[in-house]
C-alpha positions in Angstrom: -12.9 -7.0 -65.5 -9.4 -8.4 -65.1 -6.8 -7.9 -67.8 -6.7 -11.6 -68.6 -10.4 -11.6 -69.5 -10.8 -8.4 -71.5 -10.2 -8.4 -75.2 -6.9 -7.2 -76.6 -8.5 -4.2 -78.4 -9.4 -2.9 -74.9 -6.0 -3.6 -73.4 -4.3 -1.8 -76.3 -6.0 1.4 -75.3 -5.3 1.4 -71.5 -2.2 -0.7 -70.9 0.2 2.2 -70.9 -1.6 4.1 -68.1 -2.4 1.3 -65.8 -0.1 1.7 -62.9 1.6 4.7 -61.2 0.7 7.3 -63.8 -3.0 6.8 -63.6 -3.1 6.3 -59.9 -1.0 9.4 -59.0 -2.4 11.9 -61.5 -5.4 10.5 -63.4 -3.6 11.4 -66.7 -4.8 9.5 -69.7 -1.4 9.9 -71.4 2.0 8.9 -70.2 4.3 11.9 -69.6 7.4 12.4 -71.7 10.4 12.4 -69.4 13.0 14.4 -71.3 15.7 13.8 -68.8 19.0 12.1 -69.4 19.8 11.7 -65.7 17.9 11.5 -62.4 18.7 12.9 -59.0 19.4 10.3 -56.3 18.1 11.0 -52.8 20.4 8.5 -51.1 24.2 8.0 -51.2 23.9 4.3 -50.6 20.8 3.3 -52.6 19.7 4.6 -56.0 16.1 5.0 -57.1 14.5 3.1 -60.0 16.0 5.5 -62.6 19.5 6.8 -62.8 20.4 7.3 -66.5 18.0 7.1 -69.4 20.1 4.6 -71.3 19.5 2.2 -68.5 15.9 3.2 -67.9 13.4 6.0 -68.6 9.8 6.3 -67.2 8.3 6.9 -70.6 10.2 4.0 -72.2 9.3 1.9 -69.2 5.6 2.5 -69.8 6.1 1.4 -73.4 8.0 -1.7 -72.5 5.4 -2.7 -69.9 2.7 -2.2 -72.5 4.2 -4.4 -75.2 5.0 -7.1 -72.6 1.3 -7.0 -71.5 0.0 -7.2 -75.1 2.3 -10.1 -76.0 1.8 -11.9 -72.7 5.5 -11.8 -71.8 7.5 -11.2 -68.7 9.8 -8.5 -70.0 9.5 -5.9 -72.8 12.4 -3.9 -74.2 12.3 -0.9 -76.6 15.1 -0.3 -79.1 16.1 2.4 -81.6 15.0 0.2 -84.6 13.6 -3.2 -85.5 17.1 -4.3 -86.6 18.5 -3.1 -83.2 15.9 -5.4 -81.5 16.8 -8.3 -83.8 20.5 -7.7 -83.4 20.3 -7.6 -79.6 18.5 -11.0 -79.5 21.3 -12.5 -81.6 23.9 -11.0 -79.3 22.6 -13.5 -76.7 24.7 -16.1 -78.6 28.3 -16.9 -78.2 31.2 -17.8 -80.6 30.8 -21.4 -81.8 27.0 -21.3 -81.7 24.8 -22.1 -84.7 21.4 -20.8 -85.7 18.7 -22.1 -88.0 16.9 -19.3 -89.9 13.8 -19.2 -92.0 14.7 -19.1 -95.6 12.2 -16.4 -96.5 13.5 -13.6 -94.2 13.7 -9.8 -94.2 16.7 -8.5 -96.1 18.1 -6.7 -93.1 18.0 -9.9 -91.0 19.7 -11.8 -93.8 22.5 -9.2 -93.9 23.1 -9.4 -90.2 23.1 -13.2 -90.1 25.3 -13.6 -93.2 27.7 -10.6 -92.8 27.9 -9.7 -89.1 27.4 -12.9 -87.0 30.2 -14.8 -88.8 32.6 -12.2 -87.6 31.7 -13.4 -84.1 32.1 -17.0 -84.9 28.3 -17.7 -85.1 27.2 -19.9 -88.0 23.9 -20.2 -89.7 21.7 -22.4 -91.9 18.7 -21.2 -93.9 15.9 -23.6 -94.3 12.2 -23.7 -95.3 10.7 -23.8 -91.8 7.4 -24.9 -93.3 9.1 -28.3 -93.7 9.6 -29.6 -90.2 11.7 -32.6 -91.4 14.1 -30.3 -93.3 14.3 -28.1 -90.2 15.1 -31.1 -88.0 17.9 -32.1 -90.3 19.5 -28.7 -90.2 19.9 -28.7 -86.4 23.4 -29.4 -85.1 24.7 -30.2 -81.7 25.7 -26.5 -81.3 22.4 -25.1 -82.6 21.1 -22.6 -80.0 18.3 -20.7 -81.8 15.7 -21.3 -84.5 14.6 -17.9 -86.0 11.1 -17.6 -87.4 9.2 -15.1 -89.5 5.6 -16.0 -90.0 4.1 -14.6 -92.1 7.5 -14.1 -93.7 8.7 -11.1 -95.7 8.0 -10.7 -98.6 6.2 -13.9 -99.8 4.1 -14.4 -96.6 5.4 -17.9 -96.0 3.8 -19.6 -93.0 5.6 -21.6 -90.3 3.8 -23.9 -87.9 4.8 -22.2 -84.7 3.9 -25.0 -82.3 5.7 -27.6 -84.4 8.9 -25.6 -84.6 8.7 -24.9 -80.8 8.3 -28.6 -80.1 11.3 -29.4 -82.3 13.4 -26.6 -80.6 12.6 -27.9 -77.1 13.6 -31.4 -78.1 17.0 -30.1 -79.2 17.4 -27.6 -76.3 17.1 -24.6 -78.6 15.5 -21.2 -78.1 13.0 -19.8 -80.6 12.9 -16.2 -81.7 10.0 -14.9 -83.9 9.5 -11.7 -85.8 5.8 -10.8 -85.3 5.9 -7.5 -87.3 3.3 -8.4 -89.9 0.7 -9.7 -87.4 1.3 -7.7 -84.2 0.0 -9.1 -80.9 -3.5 -8.2 -82.0 -3.6 -11.1 -84.5 -0.8 -13.5 -83.3 0.6 -14.3 -79.8 3.7 -16.4 -80.3 4.7 -16.5 -76.6 1.4 -18.3 -75.9 2.6 -20.9 -78.4 5.9 -21.4 -76.6 8.2 -19.0 -78.4 11.0 -17.6 -76.2 11.4 -14.1 -77.7 9.2 -12.0 -80.0 10.6 -9.1 -81.9 8.9 -6.3 -83.8 9.8 -3.6 -86.2 7.5 -1.2 -84.3 8.1 1.3 -87.1 5.4 -0.6 -88.9 1.9 -1.5 -87.7 2.4 -0.8 -84.0 3.3 2.8 -84.7 1.2 3.0 -87.8 2.0 6.6 -89.0 5.4 6.3 -90.8 6.8 8.8 -88.4 9.3 7.0 -86.1 11.8 4.2 -86.3 11.5 1.8 -83.4 12.0 -1.9 -82.4 10.5 -4.0 -79.6 11.4 -7.3 -78.1 9.4 -9.4 -75.5 10.7 -12.4 -73.6 8.6 -15.3 -72.3 10.8 -15.8 -69.2 12.2 -13.3 -66.7 15.7 -14.8 -66.8 16.0 -14.4 -70.5 14.5 -10.9 -70.2 17.2 -9.9 -67.8 19.9 -11.2 -70.1 18.4 -9.2 -73.0 18.1 -6.1 -70.9 21.8 -6.4 -70.1 22.5 -6.5 -73.9 20.3 -3.5 -74.4 22.0 -1.4 -71.7 25.5 -2.5 -72.8 25.0 -1.7 -76.5 22.9 1.4 -75.7 20.6 1.2 -78.8 17.5 2.3 -76.8 14.4 4.2 -77.9 14.3 7.8 -76.8 11.5 9.2 -74.6 9.8 11.2 -77.4 9.6 8.2 -79.8 8.5 6.0 -76.9 5.6 8.4 -76.3 4.7 8.5 -80.0 4.8 4.7 -80.2 2.5 4.4 -77.2 0.0 6.7 -79.0 0.3 4.7 -82.2 -0.4 1.4 -80.3 -3.7 2.8 -78.9 -5.2 2.9 -82.4 -3.8 -0.4 -83.6 -7.1 -2.3 -83.3 -9.1 0.1 -85.4 -6.3 0.6 -88.0 -5.3 -3.0 -88.5 -8.9 -4.3 -88.6 -9.9 -2.0 -91.4 -6.6 -2.5 -93.3 -6.9 -6.3 -93.1 -10.5 -6.3 -94.3 -9.4 -4.2 -97.3 -6.3 -6.5 -97.9 -8.6 -9.6 -98.2 -10.7 -7.9 -100.9 -7.6 -6.7 -102.8 -6.0 -10.1 -102.6 -9.1 -11.7 -104.1 -9.2 -9.1 -106.8 -5.6 -9.6 -107.8 -6.0 -13.4 -107.6 -8.6 -13.2 -110.3 -6.7 -10.8 -112.5 -5.2 -12.3 -115.7 -2.1 -10.2 -115.6 -1.1 -11.3 -112.1 0.9 -14.6 -112.0 0.6 -15.2 -108.3 -0.8 -13.7 -105.1 0.8 -14.3 -101.7 -1.7 -13.8 -98.9 -2.5 -16.2 -96.1 -6.2 -15.3 -96.3 -6.5 -17.0 -99.7 -7.4 -20.7 -99.4 -4.8 -21.4 -102.2 -2.0 -20.0 -100.2 0.5 -22.6 -98.8 0.1 -22.6 -95.0 -3.4 -21.1 -95.1 -4.8 -23.7 -92.8 -1.9 -23.5 -90.3 -2.0 -19.7 -90.3 -5.8 -19.8 -89.6 -5.1 -22.0 -86.5 -2.4 -19.8 -85.0 -3.5 -16.3 -86.0 -6.9 -14.6 -85.9 -6.5 -12.7 -89.2 -4.5 -12.9 -92.5 -3.3 -9.3 -91.9 -2.9 -6.3 -94.0 0.2 -7.2 -96.1 0.2 -9.1 -99.4 2.6 -9.6 -102.3 1.9 -10.3 -105.9 4.0 -11.4 -108.9 3.7 -9.8 -112.3 5.4 -11.4 -115.3 8.6 -9.5 -115.3 10.5 -6.3 -114.2 9.0 -4.3 -117.0 5.5 -5.1 -115.9 6.3 -4.2 -112.3 7.9 -1.0 -113.3 4.9 0.0 -115.5 2.5 -0.8 -112.7 4.4 1.3 -110.2 4.6 4.2 -112.6 0.8 4.1 -113.3 -0.6 3.5 -109.9 -1.8 6.7 -108.2 -2.8 6.2 -104.5 -0.1 4.1 -102.8 3.2 5.6 -101.7 6.0 3.9 -103.5 8.5 3.5 -100.6 10.4 1.3 -98.2 8.5 0.1 -95.2 4.9 -0.9 -94.4 2.2 -0.7 -91.8 1.3 3.0 -92.2 -2.1 4.6 -92.4 -1.2 5.3 -96.1 -1.0 2.3 -98.4 2.7 1.5 -99.3 3.8 -0.3 -102.4 7.3 -1.7 -102.3 9.6 -3.5 -104.7 11.5 -6.1 -102.6 14.3 -6.6 -105.1 15.7 -3.1 -104.6 14.1 -2.2 -101.3 13.4 -4.6 -98.4 15.7 -7.3 -99.9 18.3 -5.2 -101.6 20.9 -6.6 -99.2 20.2 -10.1 -100.6 22.2 -11.1 -103.7 20.1 -11.7 -106.8 20.8 -15.4 -106.9 19.6 -15.8 -103.3 16.5 -13.7 -104.0 15.6 -15.8 -107.0 16.2 -19.0 -105.0 13.6 -17.7 -102.5 11.1 -16.7 -105.2 11.8 -13.0 -104.9 11.6 -12.4 -108.6 12.0 -9.1 -110.5 8.2 -9.0 -111.0 7.4 -9.3 -107.3 5.7 -6.3 -105.5 4.7 -6.1 -101.9 1.6 -4.1 -100.8 0.9 -2.8 -97.3 -2.8 -1.8 -97.3 -3.6 1.5 -95.5 -6.8 3.2 -94.5 -7.9 4.5 -97.9 -11.3 3.3 -99.1 -10.9 -0.2 -100.6 -12.9 0.6 -103.7 -10.6 3.5 -104.5 -7.6 1.2 -104.1 -9.0 -1.5 -106.3 -10.1 1.0 -109.0 -6.5 2.4 -108.9 -5.0 -1.0 -109.3 -7.4 -1.8 -112.1 -6.5 1.2 -114.2 -2.7 0.7 -113.5 -3.0 -3.0 -114.6 -4.8 -2.0 -117.8 -2.1 0.5 -118.6 0.6 -2.0 -117.8 -0.9 -4.6 -120.2 -1.0 -1.9 -122.9 2.6 -0.8 -122.5 4.4 -4.1 -121.8 4.7 -7.2 -123.9 3.5 -10.0 -121.6 4.8 -13.5 -122.4 2.2 -16.2 -123.1 
């Protein structure tokens, strides 16, 4: 069966070893090439690898894997998700302008608002769910529209095709953070996006053990430009972490399927709970963008957020819940409960958080592989204790 006909769950397992490794040795795992430099046989012509910042066989296998999974022409592996995002923005020049989704990861917000202006690159935050508002934000010097869908932390949904069409009309590129969905559930390049980025620390790795970022370009020319940035800045992923990420990707299908099924049940439970003011999860029919997400993705995913009445309620819930890890990050085999106001979005000023609906009662939950009944029972007892300890306004 050809690669373009098999299901992605199959490609995920075998993509890294299709090619030289399998043909030469039959190995089912890619070797870890722990070499900073490579001997050159010829004075006049170098081989495919010379220095591991510029290219390493293990990282190369990873980069080809993510390009295959996303349906792109060039994949690139970075030392972190923010390194991948920063590298894409370094394709811009002084005097350029970008339009950025309003509900965006705090690290991206920090880079856009505090680093890019030093290079003369301006920005405008907009609600990308509103195509008319997005169109009004575009200027003659706008070069990129930056998308997160679902967005972090309120799972906002952007109509990818509509924004891509708008970008093409205005000669803009589109970049999309696909961390929450992964290529298993959403393939933005197939919808016309130019570059997809991932914090591969999250679902692609899946074990909370490495920091990594990935970027995939739709076109070869753009891929070559981004590869030049990667090599020039040098923020590459090392061989050992590249190997660990390849291994993590192999289990993505099984992990994310179970976690997403559990997330749907937990979202429904929270949506019916009287102490919970609001649940943000694209699998709920009441979620804004539910219909659009269902058309462009194959699952609502394994991340949800929910809003309790105030900070005291959020604090009491966190202190009484037993199973989830209370930590920064998401996408691990263990469930991870986060408080965006002081974790993922700590870099965003309070007034900007509140403007985006990131209230002091908001919690984000990344569902792991624990039994869903145990997670719901744990949430239930924590919410009971929260209601007993905290005065809840009517």
